[in-house]
N, C-alpha and C positions, 0 to 999 in steps of 0.2 A: 476359685477360678471357674469361671462359667464359660459355656460353650453356646453358640448361637446357630440359628439356622435361618433361612430367609424365605419367607412366602412366595410362591412364583407369582401370584398376583402383582406382587410390591415390584418383583423385577420387569415384570411387563409394564407397570406404571412409569418406573424410572427411566427405563430405555424406549417408551413409546411404541410397544410392539404391537403387531396386528394378531388378534386370535382368530387363526382360521378355523380351527375346532377346539372347544372347550371340553375337556372330560367330564365326565359326571362327579369326580371328585377335586375338580379345579380349585374351588376354594381352599381345599385342605392341603393341596400339595406345597411341600416345603423343599428347597434346595438343602442338603446338608453337607455338601463337599464343594470347595472353592474353585475347583478347576471344571471346565467344559471339555467336550471330546468332540473330534470331527470322526463320524464312523466309517472311514475309507476302507480299512482292511474288514470291517464287518459287512460291509456291502459285498466285498468278494466272498463271505463265508468264513472269514476266520475270527471266531469268537473267544479265543483263549486270552486271558487277562482282561475280558472287557469288563469296563466298571459301569453297571447300569444305574448307579446313584447320580451321574452326571448328566446335565444338559446336554443334549446332542445336538450338533450343528452341521447342517448341510450347507455348503458352499458351491462355488461354481465348478470346481474339479467333481465333487461327489455327483451332483447334478447332470454333469456330461457324461459320466460313465453310466449312470443310471438311464440317460436318454439312447445309450447304444445297445442297450439290452431290450429284449421282446417284451411286451405288455405281460405274458405269463412269466417271463424271468423277474420282471420288476414285482411282480404280485408274490412271488416266492420270497424275494429278497426283504421286500417291506414285511412281509408276514413274520419272517425270522427274526427280523431288527426289532419289531414291535413287541414279539412276544416276551422281551426282556422287561417290558414294563418301566421304562426309565420316566423320569419327571417329567420332560416334554421335548419336542423336536423344534428345532428354530431352523426356518430357511433363509437364508441371507440374500442379498443383492436383490430383493423382490423377484425372486424366482417364484412362478406358479406351482404349486404342488402338483405332482402328478395325481390323476384321478386314483391310481392303485395305491398311492401313499394316503389319500384321505380315506379311502374305504377301508384299508387296515387299520388307520388310526382310529376310526370309529368301532371297529371290530374288537380290537384289544384296549379301547378306551384309554388312549393315550393322546395328550393335547399337543396340538400342532400350531406354532407360531411363525411370523414372518416379519422381516425387517427390511427395508431398503439399503441399510448399511453394507458396505463390504464387509467380507467374512473376517478379515484380519483385525480389522476396526472394532466390529461388534464382539469378537472374542476377547481381544485384549481389553476392552473396556468391562465386560462383564466378570472377567477373574479379577482385574483391579477391584472392581465394587464388591464381589463376594469375599475377596480376602479380607478387605477392611470391615465388611459386615458381619464376618464370621470370627474374627480374630479373638483369641483367648482374652479373657478381660478380667479385672478385679477393681473393686471400689476401695479406695483408700481415705483415711480422714487427712485433710490437709487443704492448701490453697494453691492453685496452679496460676501462675501469672507469666505473661509474656514480657520479658525485659530486655530491651535491646535486641529483639529477635530471638532472644533465648528462653526457651520454656524452663521457669523456675519452679519446682514443687516445693512448697514450704510445708514441712511437718513439725509436730511437736505437741505438747500436751494441751489440753484443751484449756483456752483462756490465757495463753502465754503472749498474745499479741499478734497472730498471724493475720487476721482480717484488719487490725488497724494499721499493721504494716503496709497491707494490700491499698488501704485506702489512700495511704500518702504516697504508694507508687502509682496510684490512678491519678492523683493531682499533679504527680511529675509527668504524666503522658505515657505512661505504659498501660497494658491492657490485661482486664481480668478474663480467665477463662472458666474457673469454678472455685465457688467458695464453700469450705465445709467438707464436701464429699467431691472426690474425683475419680470419674470412670476410666481407668486404665486399659488401653488395647494394646497388644503387642502385633503389630502389623508386619514385622519381619524379625529375622533372627536377632537383629541389633536395635531396633526402632521401638520405642514406645510412644504412644499418641494418648493424649489426656484431654477428656472434655467433661463437660457438667450434665449429671442427670436432669433430664427434661424437667423435672418440676422444679428444681432450683436454678435453672439457667438465669444469668444475669444478675442474681440477687446476692446479696452480701447482708452479713448479720453483725451488727455492732452492738455489743453490750451496753445497756443504757439508752440506746436509740433505738434499737429495732431493726427491722428490715429494710434495706434500701434496693432500690432498683437502680443499678449501675448505668444502665443503657439511658433510662430517663433523666439521671441527675448528671450523669458526666457526658452523655452523648452516646451514639453508637461506635463511634471511633474507640471508645474505652473498653469494648468487649470483643471477644472472639469465640468462635463456635469450639475449635479445638487446635492443640499446638503440641508438637513433638516435646517429650520431656528430655531435656539436656542436662539439668542439675537438680539434686536434691538439697535443699539446704534444712539442716535438723537444727531447730532453735530450741536451747535449752536454757534453764536459768545458771547464772553465773555461780559456780562452786569453788569457793576458796582453796579447798581441800584437793582440787584436781589440777593437772597441768595440762594445759591446752597448746596446741601445735602452733607457734609463733612465726614459723618461716613459712609454712605450707608445703614442706617436703613429704610429709605422710599422704599418700593418697588413699582416700577413703570411698568406699562404693556401697550402694545400698542395691540388693537383689530384689528385682521386681519382675515377675512373670517369667523368671530365668534369665533375666537381661542385667548385666552390671551396670548401674548408672552412677556417674560421679556425684560425691557429697561432700558437703562442708559442714562442719558442726560450728554453729555461731552461738557462743554464750551472751546472754544479755543482761544488763543490769539498767537501773534508772540512768537516762542521760545519753544512752547509745542510740545513736541515730539510725535504726535498723533499716529502714529505706535506701539510705545512701549506701550502707554496708552490702545489701542486696544488689543494688546497680553494680558495685565493684566486684561482687562475687561472679555476676553475669558476664561483665567485660572480661574478667580474668578467665573465667571458663572457655570464652570463645577464644582469647589469645592461645590458651594451652590447646584446643582443638587445631589452630593454625600452626602449631609446633614451637611457641614460644612458652618458656617456663620462666617466670621472673624469680621465683625462689631458687631455681637451679642455677640461674646465673648469678645470683647474689652469692650463692656459697661456692661458686668456681671463683668468683672475684675476692673473696674473702680467703680462701686458700691459697689463691696466687700471690695475696699480700703477704701472709703470714710466710710463705714459702721464699719470697724476696727477702723479708726481714731476716728469718732464720740462715737465708744463704749468705 
């Protein structure tokens, strides 16, 4: 599992922030935590539990408080705050930085940014962006497809037919997210999102044909940048010595990054239409999420039938 950070200059570009003062190490500054902070208590002198690794955001409330101070008091306040050398200060609502702010930022070599966005809007936007960008992630071998809105991760031995099934699904109007390697991120305690590594995005490999550009061959509507992973389908060769679940009562899961993802194991033999089976698996998984379980309903009907017969 990999951990990531975000260069400050990338955040500036993403949110169109204005650089009021760039520290000498501006190009090398990275954000390593996904939260930001509004230093209200710190402006009043309380620095217990202060997190200097966070981006510090000054909004209307903080600016109003600072305006009530004398110039000397503001100098002392900013001097104490900037001495912690946090990644950068962001001033919202297009508020013009105080002269004392700029003076102490230069003294302590701390970057100062500005935005016209309201404080709550920019804070929530940055937190959402950082949470996605810094999410724990892992790369798994497989194919990720969007089938009827469900993210289906196909796994199985190399050469078992995952890519061939993906092409058949593309012809049936479904969308490809990634072939061969899927980069999976955990964006919350129960949500995984899969995407393709940049190098292989929109490409699919078919043995005997070679590399195919799905976006150009099937159109841009046939690809998608990322999708939540709702179901894992493990494709295995049919083994006559094994007993497979025929009713669907056994709940199977695959753990990825600490998240339990529902899983179906599908044995294949020549002649089985894997694309149609995957479509049914996607629709059945959606029904289960909505509270309907066909296998459970069927067994209840069977039990009721034999109960009446025996009665």
